[in-house]
N, C-alpha and C positions, 0 to 999 in steps of 0.2 A: 805512567800513562798511556803505555803501551797495554799494558793488561786491561784498565779501565776501558779503553777503547774495545776490546774483544769483547769483555762483561756486556757491554752495552750492545754490539751488535748480536750478540746470541740472543739477549734480550728482546730485541726488536724482530729478530726472525722468527723468535717463539711465539710473541704476542701476534705476530702477522700469519701464523700459519693456525693458532687458536681462532682467529677471527675468521678466517675462510672456513676452516672444518665446522665450526660452532654454528654459523649462521646458514638456514635454508633459504633456498631462492624463494623470494617475494613476489615475482612477477608468474603471469599465466603461461602456458604451454602448449595445450592443443586442443581441437573439438573434433567431431565427427559430423559435416555440413551436408553430407549427402550420401545417402540417406537421412535426414536431420534424427540426429539422436535425441533421445527422450529428454535429455536435459538443454537440448537446445531446439526443438521442435517449437517453441513459443517464440522465437525469432524468425521463423517463415509463417507464421500466419496461425498455429493450430492452437486450439485452446488446450492447452497446458500450463501448468504454474510456470513463472518465470524463474531460473535458475542464472542468476548472473555471473556465478563461479563456474560455470559448464566447461571454462577451458583449465579447471584445475582436479579433476577425477583422476588422481595418482594415488589410490589406495591407501589414502590416509600420509603420504609421506614416505620418504626412503627408509628413515630408521624405524618409524612404527611398522612397516609391512615387514622388514626383513630381520629387526632385532624383536620385535615384540611378538608379531604374528608370524614368524618364520618364513617369511617369503609369501604366504597367503594374501589372496586380494579377493574383494567380490566381483563376482561376473561383469558389473557395469562400472566399476572403477570405486565403489566405497570401500571404506576401510574394512577388512575381515570381521574386527572384534566388536562390531555393534551390533544392535538386537535387528531379529530378523522381523518383517522385509525389510531390507535395507532401502534408503530414499530412492534410489534407482532401477531397483527391480521390481518386478510386476507385483503390486500391493502396495508400495511405497509411495511417496509424496509426486514422485515424478514418473512414475512406474504404472501409468493408465492405462496401458496396449491402445495406445491411438494408432491407427495407420497412418505411416506419412508415405508409402509406394505400393505399388502393385507391379509385381515382375511375373514372366513367363517362366517356366520351367527351361534351364538349359540356358537362358539367355545371358548374353553378356553385359552387364549393369556396368554403370558410373558410378564408382566409389571418390568421396570429395574429403579431405582432411586441410583444416585449417590450423598452421602451428604458428603460434605466438612467441614461442622461444624454441630454438631448433636444439636437441640434445644429440642430433646422429641417432645411431640405432636402425631401428626397421620397423614395419607395419606389418601386420597379419590381419586379415578379416575370417570369421566362421559366423555361422548361420546354424541357427537350430529352428526345428520345426515344433515346439512347443513353447508357450508364452513363459514358461517359468524359466527357460531357457540356462538348466545347470551346465556347469564347466564340461561334464563327461557328456551331455548332447553337444554342444559347440565344437567339443574336438572331433565330433565325427566327420564334419564338413567343413574343413579347413579348405577356402577358396585358394583357386591359382591364379596368379596376376597377369594379366594378358600384355598390358603395356601401362605406361605412364609417363606423364611429363611435370615439370621437367625432371630430367632423370641423367645419371652418370651410371650408367650400368658396369659392373665390373665381373669378370670372368666365373668367380666363385657365388654371386648372387644365385640364392635360391628362387625357384619360380611361384612359389607360397610368401613371398615375402616381398616389399617395397621399400627401397633404402632411401630415405631423403636427405639428398645429399647436398642440396643447394639452397641450406638454412631456413630463415622463417619465412614461409610464405604459404601460399595454398598450392597444393597438389591435387593433379586428377589421375585417376587409375582407372582402368578397366580390370574387370575380374568375371570370371564364370560361375554360374550358379549350377549346382548340381541338376543333372536331367532327371532325375529320379524323384527331387523333391517337389512337394506337392503340401500346401498347409495353408490354413486360413489367417492364422497368427504367427508368423514366423519371426526372428529376433536375430539382428544382424548385428555381431560384436566386432569391434575395433580393438585393437590392442596395438599398444605402442610401447616397444622395450629400448629405454634409452640407451646408448652406448660412450656416454663422456666419463664413466666414473673407472677406476684403475681396478685392476683385480689379477686373481691368476687365472691362465688359461688350462683347459683339458692338459696340454702336453707339459704343465708346470711352471712355463713363463708368465712372467708378469708383463701385463700391457695395459692399455686404454680398451675399453669395450669388454674385457672378461670379467668373471665372478659376478654378484649379485648387481642390478643396475635398476635405474628407478622405472616405475611402470604406470602406464595411464590406460585406460578403457574407458570406452563408451557402449550402449546400446540403442539399437533403432529397431523400432516395432513395423513390421513389413508384411506384403502377402503374397505368397508365390501361386499362382495358377488359378485364383479366386475369381468367381465370376463377378461380371462389372455389375455394379449397384448391391452386391452382397454386401451384408454385414459383416464383417470377419472378426470384429472385437468381442469378447465375452466380456459381461458385465463384471463391475469390481466389488459389488453387492448387490445381492437378490433385492428385485424392486424398482431397481435404480435405472434409468435410461442413459446410454452411453452420450456422451458430449459428441456433438458435430466435429467432422474431420477436414471438412470442406476448408478452404483456405478462403478468408474472407477477401471482397473485390474492393481494390484500393480505391476504386471511384466513389462505392459507397459510402458514407458517416452514418453511425450510430445516432438513432433516434432522441432527442432531447430529454424525452421522458421515459427511456425504456428502461428496465428492469434487467439487471445481472445477477447470474447465481453468486457469485464471489465479487469482493471488493475488488479493483483494479490495485495491483503492487506496485507502490513507485520503487523505482530503483533508489539504494541507499545513496544519500549524498555524501561524497568524502572518502566514501571507502574505497574507491580505484587509487586514491593519492596515499592511504596509507602506508601500504608497502613503501614506496620509493620514499617517503618522508623518515620513516624509522630508519631505513638504511643510510641515508643523508645523515641522520643525527648521530648515528651509531658511528659513521666514516669520520664525521666532526669530533666525537669525543676520543676516538682513538687517535686521531691526529694531534689533537689537544695534549694526549698524555705522552705521545712520541716527542713533540716538542717539550714538553716538561724535562723528560728525563734527558735529552739532549742539551738543554739550558742548565741543567744541574750539574751534569759531568764535565761540560767543554768550560762552562762560564760560571760557575758558581763563586770561585775564588774573585773575580772581577765585581761581581754583583755582591759579594760582602765587602770587599774593599770598599766600592762605591756607597754603600749604607753607612760603612764607619765613617767615611769623608764626611758626608752630609750631616751626621749626628755631630760631631766635632765641629765642623762651621757653625751649625745652629747653636751648640753651646759656648761658642766664642762669640756670637753675636747677641748674646743674652737672653736668648729663648730659653723658656724652663726645661728641664730634663726631665726625661721621662722617668717618674719614680721607680718604675718597675725594673729597668734595667741598673745593674749593680756599677757602682763607682769606681774606678780608675785612678791610677797613681796620677797620670795626666789629668784627670777633670778635679783631684784635690788640689794640685799645684796650680790651674788655672783659676781656681776660687779660692785661693787662699786670702785671708782678711788684710785689708790695706791699712798701714798705721797712719792715725791721723797727721796732719801738718803741724809745726813746731811752730810758735807764736813767735815771731820776729822783735828783738829787744829792739827799743829806741836809744841808741846810743849817745845822743845828746841831752838826753834826761837821766839817766841810769847810768851808774858806773860802780867801781869796785868799793865799798864803804870799808874805810879804815876803824882800828879799834877805838880812837878817840875822835870818832865825828859821831854826828847825830843823823839817824834815820828819816829826821823830818825836814822838808824842803819848804823853802820860802816861798814866795809869790813869786821872787824873779827865779826860781828855780834853782837858786846858789845854796850851798850847803853852807851852814855858819860853823864857825871853829869854836870848843868848848869856851875859848876866852870870850870870843863876841857872845856866846849866849849868858856867860856870867854878867857881862856888862850891861847887857840888856834886861837883867832881871832884875826887878824891883824888890827893894829890903820887905820883908814882911809878907811879899806877895807870892803867891802860888804861881805854879808853871802852866 
C-alpha cells in the first residue's frame, strides 16, 4: 500500500508539472497607449485598421522566439520568421505611418503602458528617425527615463529602464528625447522584457528573471520638430492620398448615407472568451483524470466488491444473468435443478397386495379373497 501511494504521488506531481509547462498563457499582457501604437491607434480615433489583439505582440510566443528563431523578434512585436513586411512594420497591415504625436527636440514626453497581465521585468523605449525603423537604428537612441508612477525604485535600477513592480495596471513615465533628433516620421519602440522565468544568471547561479525571457514590443509613429500643418507621412503607394490623422469629434455623428473607404470591421464575438473556456475545460479534464487515478488506487477493491455483491443479489432475485459474464461455482449451485414433488399415496385405499390377493377393487373399495372370487364366479361364465 505504501509503494502504491508513492507511485500515485509521483504520477500526480509529474502530470501537474507537464500541465504547467505545456500550456501557454491565454490572457493578454500589455499595450503601448501613449503615444498610441500602430496596433492600438484605432482605439483613439485614428483611421487605422483595428487590432483586437494589440496586447499580444509577444514575438510569436516564448517557444517560437527562443527555440525556432533563436531569440530574434520583429521590431514591432511580430514573429521574426514571417514574410516581410511584417504586419506591424511599415508597409504591413497596421504599419501605415499614421502620425499620432508631434514632439519638440529634447522635450520630456509622456509614455504610458497598460499591462493586462504583469510579468515583472522592465520597459525600454527607443526612437528611430526612419519610418522603416530597423533595430540598429532604434538602438542608437535609447531614451532615458526621468520618472514613473507608480514606482518602487531599487538602488540597482538603470536610468534607461522602468520596472513595473505594481502588478497589472497603467504605468505613466516621463522620458527625454534626444536634443539633436529632428524627423518628419520617427518611430517610437516600446520593448518589454519579462522577468518571471527561471534561468541561469551571468554569475552562473540560477534565479527567476535570468536567462531567456518572454518579450513584448510595439511601435508608434510620431514626428519630432515637424512644422505645424506639415504632412509628415510618406505615401504607402504612389498616387494614393494618406488617410486623415485628425481625431474625429465625439459630438459629430457620421451621415446616414456617407460612403466609407473600407467596411467597418466588427469585433469577433466570443473570441475573448475562448482562452478562459479552453483553460477551464482543460483543468476540468485533468481533475477528472486525477480523481479516476485516486479512486482506482484507493477504492478499487471496494468498488469491485460492491459490483460483485450487486450481481449476486440480482441473480438470487431471479434476474437473468449477464451472458457475457462467466459462470462460477456459486452460480451453478444457486441454479441447480429442483426435483419434482412426490405424489402422496392414499393409505385408506391402497395397501400392500399379497400373493393370493387380486388387485381388482370392488365398489366398496374392499379387496376380495380368492375364495370369494370363486364363489361369485358363475359356471361357464367368463371373468
